[in-house]
C-alpha positions as CSV (number, residue, x, y, z in Angstrom):
1,M,11.4,-5.3,-12.3
2,P,11.4,-3.3,-15.7
3,R,9.8,-6.7,-16.8
4,L,6.8,-7.1,-13.6
5,E,6.2,-3.4,-14.3
6,R,5.8,-3.4,-17.9
7,L,4.1,-6.8,-17.7
8,L,1.4,-5.5,-14.7
9,C,1.0,-2.5,-17.0
10,E,-0.1,-4.2,-19.9
11,S,-1.9,-7.3,-19.1
12,K,-5.4,-7.4,-19.3
13,S,-5.6,-10.8,-17.4
14,P,-6.5,-9.7,-13.4
15,Q,-5.6,-12.8,-12.4
16,E,-2.1,-12.1,-14.2
17,Q,-1.5,-8.7,-13.0
18,A,-2.5,-9.8,-9.5
19,K,0.2,-12.8,-9.8
20,T,2.7,-10.2,-10.8
21,A,1.8,-7.8,-8.0
22,F,2.5,-10.2,-5.6
23,A,5.3,-11.2,-7.1
24,M,6.6,-7.4,-7.1
25,S,5.7,-7.7,-3.6
26,G,7.7,-10.6,-2.4
27,I,10.8,-8.9,-4.3
28,C,9.9,-5.7,-2.3
29,Y,9.8,-6.8,0.8
30,R,13.1,-8.6,0.2
31,N,15.0,-5.2,-1.6
32,P,12.9,-2.4,0.0
33,N,16.3,0.3,-0.5
34,A,16.9,-1.5,-4.3
35,P,16.2,1.3,-7.1
36,E,14.9,-0.5,-9.2
37,V,12.1,-1.5,-6.2
38,H,12.4,2.6,-5.9
39,Y,11.1,3.5,-9.8
40,A,8.6,0.7,-9.4
41,V,6.2,3.1,-7.2
42,P,4.4,5.0,-9.0
43,I,3.4,1.8,-11.0
44,L,2.6,0.3,-7.8
45,T,0.7,3.2,-7.3
46,A,-1.3,3.1,-9.9
47,S,-2.4,-0.6,-9.7
48,A,-3.2,0.6,-6.1
49,R,-6.0,1.9,-8.2
50,N,-7.2,-0.8,-10.1
51,K,-10.2,-2.3,-10.2
52,D,-9.5,-5.8,-9.2
53,T,-9.3,-6.4,-5.5
54,E,-6.5,-8.6,-5.4
55,V,-4.2,-6.6,-7.6
56,R,-5.4,-3.6,-5.6
57,I,-4.0,-5.7,-2.0
58,Y,-0.7,-7.0,-3.3
59,S,0.2,-4.0,-5.1
60,I,-0.7,-2.1,-1.5
61,Q,1.2,-4.4,0.4
62,A,4.5,-3.6,-2.2
63,L,4.3,-0.2,-0.8
64,A,4.9,-1.2,2.8
65,A,7.2,-3.1,1.9
66,I,9.0,-0.1,0.0
67,G,8.5,2.0,3.2
68,K,9.7,5.5,3.5
69,A,10.5,5.4,-0.3
70,A,7.3,5.2,-1.5
71,H,6.0,8.5,0.3
72,K,4.2,9.4,-2.7
73,A,1.8,7.0,-2.8
74,T,0.3,8.5,0.8
75,P,-2.8,10.5,-1.3
76,D,-3.3,7.0,-2.7
77,L,-2.9,5.1,0.2
78,V,-5.7,7.6,2.1
79,Q,-8.3,7.3,-0.1
80,L,-7.2,3.3,0.0
81,T,-8.4,3.7,3.7
82,R,-12.3,4.0,2.6
83,D,-12.3,1.0,-0.2
84,K,-15.5,-1.1,0.1
85,D,-12.8,-4.1,0.6
86,A,-11.8,-4.9,4.2
87,G,-8.5,-5.6,3.5
88,V,-7.2,-3.2,0.7
89,R,-8.2,-0.9,3.3
90,M,-6.1,-2.9,6.3
91,C,-3.6,-3.3,3.4
92,A,-3.8,0.8,2.9
93,V,-3.7,1.8,6.5
94,E,-0.9,-0.7,7.4
95,A,0.9,0.8,4.6
96,L,0.5,4.2,5.6
97,G,2.3,2.4,8.9
98,R,4.9,1.3,7.5
99,I,5.8,4.2,4.8
100,G,5.4,6.8,8.3
101,A,2.9,9.2,6.5
102,H,2.6,12.0,8.8
103,S,0.8,14.3,6.6
104,R,-2.9,15.7,8.3
105,G,-4.2,14.0,5.7
106,S,-3.3,10.6,6.6
107,L,-3.4,10.8,10.4
108,V,-6.8,11.9,9.6
109,A,-7.8,8.4,7.6
110,L,-5.6,6.3,10.2
111,R,-8.1,8.1,13.0
112,I,-10.8,7.8,11.4
113,A,-9.9,4.1,10.2
114,T,-9.6,3.1,14.4
115,S,-13.2,3.3,14.1
116,D,-13.9,1.2,11.0
117,T,-16.5,-2.1,10.9
118,N,-14.1,-4.5,10.6
119,D,-11.5,-5.5,13.5
120,G,-8.6,-6.2,11.5
121,V,-9.1,-2.5,9.5
122,R,-9.5,-1.0,13.1
123,L,-6.2,-3.1,15.0
124,T,-4.0,-2.6,12.4
125,A,-4.8,1.4,12.4
126,V,-4.2,1.5,15.7
127,K,-0.9,0.0,15.7
128,A,-0.8,2.3,12.8
129,L,-1.1,5.1,14.3
130,E,1.3,4.8,17.4
131,L,4.0,3.6,14.5
132,V,3.6,6.5,13.3
133,Q,3.5,9.0,16.2
134,S,6.6,7.9,17.5
135,N,8.8,7.8,14.7
136,H,7.8,11.8,14.7
137,K,8.9,12.7,17.9
């Protein structure tokens, strides 16, 4: 993971960054509890704000795969629920659900996303909201 983190941060190529974030996402899905994965949260959070849509999507998916241990990414994910790209919005909403983000800001963002113009975002927001609420009863 450290080499991938370095490549994600230092590469000037959006395609290379996207491929790196995609690889990191796969590692996170298979090893969500590994310490190396948890150490990557700040870098993935920063790359979730990348100007390239694919980099944002794959970085957000990696954060979602990490789950609760990625809770520090919540404020950034809340902002990304308003991204111009529907794919980014949908991933951010799903990530909030997987992380179990139960802050006031995240709940408001999820409720707003249930009225998104995109069907996928709306459906994902409903499921994420249900998941977060069921985990905090």
